[in-house]
N, C-alpha and C positions, 0 to 999 in steps of 0.2 A: 683735163686731168691734172691734179696738183703735182708739184714736184715730190712731195712726201709719198703720195700714192704710187707715183711712177717708180720711186726708189724702193718702196715696199714690195711692189710686184717684181721688180728686177731682183731683189734679194731672194724672193721665193723661187724665181726661175733659176737663179744661181745655186740655190740650195738643191734643187732637183738635178742640176748638172753634176753637183758633187755626188749625188746618189748614183748617177749613171757611171761615173768613174769608180765609185766604191764597189758597185755590184758587178762590174765588168768581169772580175775574176770568178764570181759566182756563175754568171752566164756562160763563161768559157769552161766551166767545169773544174776550175783549179781550186775552188773552195766550196766546202759543204756547209751551208748555213745551219745553225742550231735553231730549229723551229721553236723550241721552248723559250730561248732567249728572245727571239723576234716576236713571240707572243707578248712578252713583257714590254718590249720597246714599242710595239704597236699600241698596246693598252695605255702606256704612259704618254706616248706621243699624242694620242687622241685626247686624253684628259687635258694635257698641257695646251694643245692647240685651241681647243674649244673653251677651256676656262680662260685662257689669255684673250680670246676673242670676246668672251662675255665681259671680262674685266675692263678691256680698253674700249670696246665698241667702235674701233677705228680700223678699217681695212688696211690702211697704210702700215699699221703696226702688227696686225695679226695675219697678214697674208703668208709670211714665211712660216710661222709655226703650224698653220693649217696645212700648207703645202708639204712640210716635213712630216706631219702626221700621216697624210695620205701616202707619202712615199714609204713610210714605215709599214703601213698596212699592206701596200703592194708587195714589199719585200717579204713580209710575213706570209702573204698568200702564196708567193713563189716557193718559200721555204717549206710549205706544207707538202709540196709535190717533189721538190728537189733536195730537201734537207732531212735531217734526222732529229729526233727528240732525245736530248741528253738531260741528265738529271740537273735540276736547279741547285745552285750552291747557296750559301748563306746570303751573299750580296743580292742574288736574284730574288730570294724570298723577302729580303728587307725592302727592296725597291717595290715589289709587288704589294706588300703590306702598306707601305707609305702611300703608294698610288691609290689603293683602295680607301685608305683613310681620307686622302684628299677628295676623292669622289663623294664620300659620305659627308664630309664637312661642307662641301658645295651644296649637296642636297639638303642637309639639315639647316645650315645657316643662311642659305640662299646668297652667300657671298663668294663670288668667284675669286676675290682677292686672296682670302685665306687658303682656299683650295689650290690656287695657282702657286702660292708660296710653298706649300707642302709638296706639291708635285715637282717643282723645280729642285727642291732639296732631294727628292727621290732621284731625279736625273743626275744631280751632282754625285750622289752615292753610286749610281750605276756606272759612272766613269772610273771609280776607284780600281776595280779589277782590271779594267782596260789599260789604265795608266801603269799599273804594276807590271802588266804583261809587256807593254811596250818598253818600259824601263829595263826589264830583263832581256828582251829581244827586240831591238828597234825594227827588225824586218817583219815583225808581227803586223804592222800597219804601213801602208804607203802614205807618204806625206801629202800628195797632191789633193785628194778629196778633203782632207782635214784643213788645208790652207784655203781651199775653195769655201768650205763651210765657215771658216773664220771670217773671210771677207764678206760672206752673205750676212752673218750676224752683225758685222760692222755696219753694213748698209742698213740693216734693220734698226740698229741703234740710232743711226743718223735720221731715219724716218721718224723715230720716236721723238727726237729733239725738234724736228721740223714741225711736228704736231704737238708740241709740248703743252701740257695742261696742268703742270705742277703736281702730277701724279707720279711720285718717285718709284712706286711699285712697278710702273711700266718698264723701268730699266733693269729690274732684278733678273728677269729671264734673259734678255739678249746679252747683257754684259757678262752674266755667268757663263753663257754659251761661248762667248768670245774667248774667255779665259780657258775654259775646258778644251775647246777644239784647238786653240793655238798650242796649248801644252802638249796634246797628243801629237800634233804636227811637228813641233819642235823635238820631242823625244824620238820620233821616228826618223829624224835626220841623223841621229847619233850613229856611230859605228858600233857594231856588236862587240861586246867585251870579249877580250881574248880568253880562250878556255884555260883553266888552271891546269898546269901540267901535273900528270900523275907522279906520285912519289913511290 
């Protein structure tokens, strides 16, 4: 087994470890998952994982996004029984529409590159309400799983470089995810802002 493949598999396993920590509060009944939101994350995750796999054709590069997609599907499945369906907001609909467009582009053009680019843009947009929520209330997210995911995407990026084929599009997904996950992790470390005293 090559170093790149070993690193890619390790990144995927680390990604799953992050999901275990993230979902711990759900399994302990301290958080109720929004089944509607997880429907979107599972949909986008599957499209991203398999379009990235088709685009790269390299298990060392795509092991993590496929593992992440399966973890999203598993969390979605659990949310169907333990969660509640809440109304989708503007950002949810935008992500869902972009993901659908990415899937159509993939089917119509037979190019996973364009599809993956659109789907990653959808994932970036999906982080917007999350980041705003953590900015307002850092306790909204725990930093540990987000740092774990940041490290996993860092390892994924290293695997891409180890199997470098001058395909710069292979970097768009993992580098974007490093930035997004690290930002959430960093924001969650902040102290909650002091309440404004009533006048």
